[in-house]
N, C-alpha and C positions, 0 to 999 in steps of 0.2 A: 073870361070866367076865372075866378080864383080857385086854386087847387089847395086842399088841405090833405096832407099825407099824415095820417095818425099811425105811428109805430108803437105797438105794445112790445117792448123789448123782450126777447126770449119767449115770444108768443107760443110757439109750437111746443108740444110735449108728447109724452108716451102714455099708453093706458096704465092704470094703477089699480091693484086689487082693492085698495081702501076706497076707491071711487067706483067700485062695481065694474071694473074694466073700462072705464071712461078716462079720457084725458081731463085735466083740470078745466080747460075751456069747455069741453062737452058737458062736464058735471055742473058747471056754474049756472046760476039763474041770471041770464043776461037778456032781458026783454028788449032793451034798446038796440043792442047789437043784432038781435034776431029781427027786429023791425027793419033795420037797415038792410039786412040780408034779403028780406022779402022784396026789396026794390033794387036789388043789386045784380050786377054781373059778377059771378064768383068763380073761384078756382083755386089752384095751388101754385105756389111760387117756390122754385128752387133757388136759394140765395146765390149759389155759385155752381157747385157740382153736387149731384145726389150723393148723400152719405158723408159729405165733407163738412165738419163743424167749422163755423166761422166765429171770430170775435166781433163785437159790436162795431169796432172802428172800420175793419175791412169790409164788413157787410154794408155799412152805410156808404162807403166809398163806391162800391158797386151799384147800390141803389141810386146814387146820385149821378150815375152815368159815366163814371171814370173807369178806364181799363185797369185790370188788376196788376198788370206788369208796371204800372206807374204808381202803385201804392208805395208811399215813402216809409212806412213802418210806424207802429204805434208810438215809438219813442219820439218821433217828430211831433205827433199830435199832442202827446203829453208835454213836450217842451213848449208848444204854443200855448197850452193852458197856463204855463208858469211865466209867460212873458219873455221867454228867451228870444233874442234877436238871432235868427238862424244865420250861421256863417257857412261859407262855401267849403272851407277846409276843416270841417268838424263832423263828428258823429254824435248822436243823441240816443241814450239808452234809458229805459225805464228801470227803476230800482225799488227794492223793498228791504227794510231792516229785518233781519232774521236772527234766530238763535241756532247755533251749530255747535257740534262737538267733533273732535278728531277721533274717528273710528274707521280705520282702513280707508281713509279718505276723509272728506269733511261731511259729516252726517247732519242732515237738517232735522232739527227737533221741532222747530216752529217757523214756518215760512214767513209769516207776518207776526211780529211780536205784538200781540193784540192790545196790551195795556200800556203801551209806550206813549207817554204824554208829549205834547208839542215842546214843552220846556226841555224834556230829556233829548228829543231829537235835535234841538238847537245846540245843546251841550255836546252831543256826540259828533255832530257834523264839523265841529271846530278842529277835530284831529284828523279829518280826511286829508290825504295827500293832495297837493295842488299841482305837482309837477313830477313827472317820472319819465326817463328815457326819451326826452324830447317832446313829450305830449303833455299839454296843460289840461288839468281836470277841474271841473266846476260842478258842484252838486246843489240842487235846489229842492226843497220839499214841495210835494204836490198836495196830497191829502193823507193825513194820519201818518202811517209808516212808509208811504210811497213817495217817490221822488224821481227826479230826472238828473242824469249824469251826462255832462258834456265833455267830449274829448276833442281837443283842438290841436292841430299841428300839420306840418307839410306832408307827413306820411300817414295820416289818419285815414282809415277805411271803415265804412259802416258794414262791410260784409263780414259780420261776426255771428257766431252761434251764441246761444244763451247759456248763462251759468245757472239760471233758475230752471229746475226740472219741471216746475209748474204743479207738482203734486207733493203732498206731505209724505213724511217717512221715506225720503229718498236722499240722494247725495248731491252736493254741488257739482255741476258739470264743468269740465275744462272748456274754456272758451277757445274756439277754433275758427280758422278762416271758413266762411260759409259759401259753399258752391263756387269756390274759386281757389286758385293756388297762387294768387298774386302776392308779390313781395310785401306790399303795403298792408294787405289783409293779414298775412301771417305776422308781420311786425306788430300791428295793432293788437291782435289776439294775444301774442306773447306778453305785450306790455300790460294789458288789462289783467291777465292772470297774475302778474307780479303785483299789480295794484291791489287786487283782491286779497292776496296773502298779506300785504303790508297793512291794509285796512283791518284785517282780522287780528294781526299782532297788536295794533294800536287799540282796537276796541276791547279786546278781552282784558286789558289792564286798566281800562278807563274807570275813574272813580264812580261814575254813574252806574256802570255795570257791576262793579264790586258792591255798591250799595244795594242794587237790585237783588243780587245773589244773597246778600245778608238778610234781605227782607223776604226771601223765599220766592222771588220772581225770576223769570227767565231773562238772561241778559240779551241785549241787542248787539251781537258781536260779529255780524257779517252783513255785507251789502250784496244781495242777489241782483243780477242784471239780466235784462232781456230786451228784445224788440229794437235792436239798433237800427237807426235810420239816418238819412242825410237830407239836406235842404232840397226840396223838390222844385220843379218848374212846371206848374200846373196852370191851365187857363182858369180864371174865375168862373163860378157857376153861371153867372149872368152872361158872360161872353160865350160860354159853351152851349147854353140852352136857351138864351134869350129871355130869361125870366128873372125879375128882381125877387129876391128870396130871403127867407129868415128861418132859423131854427128856434123854436119855442120849446124850452126844456128846462131842466133843473140841474143837470150834472155838468161838471167841468169838462168831461170828455166831449160832450156835445159842443161846448164852446170852442174846444180845440179843433174839432172837425169844421165848424163854421169858419174859424179863422183860416184854416188850411185852404178852404174852397172859396173864400171871399164872400161868404154869406153873413148877414146880420145875425146876431144872437140876442135873444130876449129870454131872461130867466124869470120863470113864473114862481109865485108863492105857493101854489097848490095846483093840482091838475085842473080843477074847475076854472081857476084863474087863467091857466094856459088855454083852455077852450075859449074863454072870453077874448083873450088876446088874439087868438087865431081868427076868430070871426070878425073882430072889429079892426083888424089891420088892413093896410092897403097893398100888401105884398101880393104878387101874382102866384107865388108858390110858398107855402108855409109847411114846414115839417114840425108837427106836434109830437113830442116824444115823452114817454114815461119809462123809467128804469124799474118801476116797482114790480112789474110782473117777473122780470128776470131775477131780481133780488129775492122774491118770494120763492122762486124755483130753487135757488141756491141754498135755501134752508133744508132742502131735501124732505120737505113735508108737503105733499100735494094739496092738502087742505088749505095751507097758507096761500097758495096760488089761486085756488078757488075763491077765497075771500077777497083777494085783490081784484080779480076779474069782476066780481059782483060790485065792489066799491066803485071801480072805474065806470062800469055800466051805468051806475046811478049819477055819474058826474058829466055825462056827455049828451044830455037831453037837448041842450041848445044846439049842439053840433048836428044831432039827428034831425031836428026840426029844419035847420037851414039846408041840409042836404036834400031832404024830402021835398022842400019847396023849390028845389032847383037853383038855389042861390050859388052853390059851390059844386065843384067836383070833389068828392070825398073818397079817399082810399084808406082802407083799414087793413093792416097786415102787421107782420113782425119782421125783424131783421134776421132772426135765426131761431132755432129751437133750443130750449133749455130744459133738460129732463129734471123732474122733481124727485127722482130717486136714482140710485146707482152711482157710479164713480165718475162718469163723464161730467166735465164742466159745462160744455155745450154739446149738442149732438147735431147730426147731419140730415134730419128729416126735413121735408118741405114744410112751408108754413101756409095757412089759409090766407086768402086775400079776397077783398071785394071792392068793386068800384060802384059808386052811387052818383049819378048825374044825368043830365038830359040826353046825352048821346050814347049811353050804355045799352047793351042788349040784355035786358033783364031775363034771367033764367029761372029755373024751378026750385032752386035751393032756398030753404026757409029758415035754416038755423046756422049760425056762424060757428063752425067747428072744423077740426082737421079732416074728419072723414066725410062730413056732409059737403064741405066745399070741394072735396076731391071729385064729387059728382057734378060740379059746375062746368062751365064752358071754357074756362081759361087754363092753359098750361103755359107757364112762362118762367123765365129766369130773372134774377134780380136786375141784371143789366138791361132788361127790356122795359123797366118801369118808366123811366123818363120819356122814352119814345111813345109809350102808350098814353102818358099824360098829355104830351104835345098833340097827339092825334085826337084825343077826346075833347080837347079844348080848342080844336081847329087852328093849331099853331104849327103843325107838322109840315116841314118842307118836302116838296116833291123830290123823290130820290134822283140824285145826280143833276139837279138843277143848280146851276152855278151863279148864284147871286152875289158876286164879289170874288175876292181873291182867295177865300177859304171855303171849304165844304161846310155847310151848315145843316143841322137836323131840324131847324126851326125857320119859319118865315121871318126875315129880318124886319124890324120896325122902321128902319131907315135904309135907303140905298144910296150908293155913290152915283150921283147924277152926272150924266154926260153934259157938259156945259160948253 
């Protein structure tokens, strides 16, 4: 049986006065999701730990059955989206072009210079240093003002703190060795601090920035860094779980995650097209993803998220019909909660989840929402998801059964025959 995992990114939320004390999911008119719920086993899922906000990348890493201590950092995922060939003696950092001023430190006035054109980015990147204190630097644009910075050298360490405080109206943070006192980590941190100061000196005098100032625009005079990572050694998804798989999505981040885990990536033209691809493909496991719910929450207007839920609900009828016929195992959930008000970027509440398929124990929940699904039969963590899928599709290996040289969570399709 084929499995479709539909992730509504940032699904969970909080109650809002403008919605009469409901969450956006509870307030939205979602007859298709509710119809699924009537035929589902439902519950709540804690992505990692109760109350701990996660980013999309690490949440998906856990959902796909990989241990958190093997997560290589979002810098690696972003590097894969840009086609970097990962090197062993290198670290990869995510970056953003920012506007700063010197005020008892380096004060951040605009974390992401919003109106910076691609042509301006190309012009500014030409003055970035490419070598400093034995470390080679290479920068590539990702999307808009975002990019990836590669540090390569014999003494390079990825154990680095961030210079980006992640919030506006703050200060650039000093990069430090992170959770270590190793010589290489301290050396790399000191070198990147020197690099950032050199970048600032070059950018603040750049003709593009001088022109922007003359035009009344904010200059892009700093390169904020975060999420350092190194080349990982991870088993591919198919080897780990026995399922040929694909991510069907629209965002570059999902392509990076697919590349990291050896999954195929298919980019859809619209969510309805994504539903069609998911239903008509031959993959055993398909992750159908939309970022629209998360992006609506980031506007900090709960009504925008309500509208997105209602639009998506109207686009999934074919998926609903297939699930209710028993053609597929369908799971609907989110990767994390994104509050539609307040100052948090993501929050740490659990997310609702439902399983629809021939082997599920249908419970009494009739509406897909945070509080209604909390009355369902399931309490689980994100790391439980793949094992539950293997179980519901009759692929789960009997615990401690040794069918070969490695422990498997799935029944192997082939065995090593004694001849």
